C-alpha positions, -999 to +999 in steps of 0.1 A: -332+018+488-356-012+480-386+005+461-421-011+466-438+002+435-479+000+438-485+021+408-495-001+381-495-040+372-479-029+341-448-025+362-444-062+360-412-075+344-408-110+320-394-134+343-357-151+332-377-181+320-404-157+298-371-143+285-354-173+276-390-179+255-384-150+239-349-155+229-356-188+214-390-174+197-392-186+159-397-151+137-414-141+107-432-108+090-463-109+108-478-081+082-475-108+059-490-132+084-462-153+087-448-151+122-455-186+135-448-176+173-477-147+167-500-169+148-498-192+176-505-170+202-534-156+179-545-192+180-542-200+216-559-170+223-589-176+204-592-210+213-591-200+251-618-174+248-641-195+226-637-170+195-630-178+159-603-153+154-576-132+173-556-102+164-522-094+184-523-055+185-495-032+206-515-024+235-549-023+256-560+010+246-555+001+205-574-032+212-602-013+225-600+014+200-600-013+172-632-028+191-650+001+188-639+006+151-652-024+143-685-023+164-690+015+150-693+041+123-683+076+121-714+094+134-729+068+154-727+063+195-714+034+218-726+034+253-700+033+282-699+030+321-689+070+328-658+059+345-647+035+320-613+032+307-626+036+269-644+071+278-617+084+306-584+071+296-577+064+262-574+103+248-605+101+230-598+080+202-630+068+194-638+103+187-606+114+171-601+087+147-636+068+145-657+095+147-675+076+172-693+094+203-694+077+232-726+082+255-714+078+295-738+059+319-732+065+354-729+036+376-724+024+416-698-001+405-689+002+367-718-031+362-744-016+339-779-030+342-801-040+313-828-013+321-796+013+321-785+000+286-819+001+274-822+037+286-791+047+273-803+037+233-811+068+216-847+069+199-846+069+159-845+107+157-827+128+130-814+148+160-794+118+174-766+098+164-773+063+161-765+038+189-747+011+180-727-006+203-719-009+241-688-012+259-680-031+293-652-034+313-642-063+335-628-061+357-633-027+361-604-003+369-615+030+384-644+011+406-615-006+424-610-037+404-647-047+405-654-081+388-686-083+368-710-117+382-712-136+349-751-134+351-752-095+349-727-095+323-746-119+303-781-103+313-764-069+300-748-084+267-786-099+259-804-067+264-778-050+242-781-078+214-816-079+216-818-040+205-794-049+177-761-035+194-727-049+192-711-056+222-671-052+229-657-065+265-625-041+276-613-072+294-576-058+302-578-080+333-601-107+321-582-134+337-581-118+367-621-113+364-624-147+355-606-159+390-627-133+412-659-147+394-655-181+392-668-181+356-642-193+328-627-166+304-646-184+277-680-176+298-671-138+302-659-136+263-690-153+252-710-124+265-694-101+240-691-102+203-651-088+204-632-090+235-597-074+241-573-086+268-537-072+281-506-096+281-484-065+299-503-065+330-508-093+356-498-120+331-464-102+330-455-099+294-436-066+283-459-054+256-491-064+236-527-074+239-550-096+222-582-086+206-607-117+197-638-122+180-656-135+148-633-142+121-650-111+097-646-088+123-606-097+129-604-095+094-614-059+094-595-051+127-565-064+107-570-036+087-576-010+111-545-017+130-528-013+095-541+023+094-532+030+131-497+021+125-499-010+146-485-034+121-451-049+135-428-071+116-406-097+132-424-098+166-421-132+176-402-122+203-436-106+219-458-134+208-436-161+229-438-140+256-475-138+253-474-176+250-456-180+281-475-158+303-512-179+292-492-211+298-477-200+332-492-169+344-528-171+347-531-190+380-505-176+399-528-142+399-543-156+430-510-146+447-520-108+434-552-110+448-543-124+481-515-096+486-541-069+475-566-081+503-539-083+529-526-045+519-567-039+519-572-050+552-541-034+570-550-002+553-587-001+572-566-004+603-543+028+596-561+061+608-570+082+579-574+061+553-612+047+542-612+018+522-642-003+507-631-038+515-663-051+497-646-037+462-614-053+466-619-087+448-586-087+424-556-070+427-564-033+429-568-013+462-583+023+458-586+042+492-594+076+504-575+097+522-591+116+551-564+134+567-540+142+540-541+159+507-531+129+479-501+146+462-477+152+494-490+115+507-477+101+474-444+122+475-438+110+510-447+078+501-420+076+473-395+093+497-395+064+517-395+040+489-433+028+482-449+046+450-487+044+443-511+066+419-535+089+424-571+087+413-587+121+413-578+147+442-589+124+472-579+087+461-549+067+460-545+034+439-523+007+450-518-025+426-504-057+437-486-077+406-458-103+399-428-088+421-445-076+446-443-102+477-457-102+513-432-086+525-437-059+501-471-055+515-463-052+549-432-026+542-461-004+523-484-008+551-456+002+577-445+035+553-482+045+550-488+043+587-457+064+591-467+089+566-502+095+577-491+092+619 
């Protein structure tokens, strides 16, 4: 049985062309800063995002953690959306490894307003941790792939900076956000001091993320990466995959967005499904089941060849990505309709 796997865009497989680029990569020891392919990736990423420097890291979670660690110190606090990946899905790393507390702020769609940023800043009181930074997530995963409007991101960032806070942007799907918002990735990145983006999601690389920011912050980030065990050696093969992704996989993200829109509109016509089409802006589709529990729904879909993921107890997430074509979308709609019939 052919499987339509919509659990995540992390399931992308490197193309044959990407694999060839990996096989031909020039290698060196990256801990010594001597891997020419990784060095080139870091230079290209920094230039693309308009930052001074960049650092290749093992994962998006590592990129966010290091971004937080260079923005705040032990005993300090960072502000984050209450449904953000940094708060909910990174194993408490900021607290466990950095001694940094997260102040969660509830938002309607993952987009913090300047007033919410200002209200979350601690007053100067010995009972309180000092607020050191704020993190934004673009696109926002648990809010359905919402992309921040550029002006909203600028306004929230300006409020943070005016209050002396550092800003870290979780841009795991930053190139999806740029496509959906119409802004350049450099314009979005300019709203933050540090920004991380994933190569291993819609861009189709097998592993890795890049953290970009000021040269001083990236130098400190390199030390943190070593302490976290993330210093790797001859990793030019992964660097080559990242370079190929930036050169060849960005424009095709529009296909994933189109497939997600088709999928969402089809789901909206299925009885027992509730989907907010206004939130389907990128490659994520989150919908609520009105007539069936999530677990048995996903089990039955899997049995019929379609895989998805749960978001809490009532919602399902489908993610389109490289390797999912329009025919797969129609097959997923057929299976969902059968399961809920």
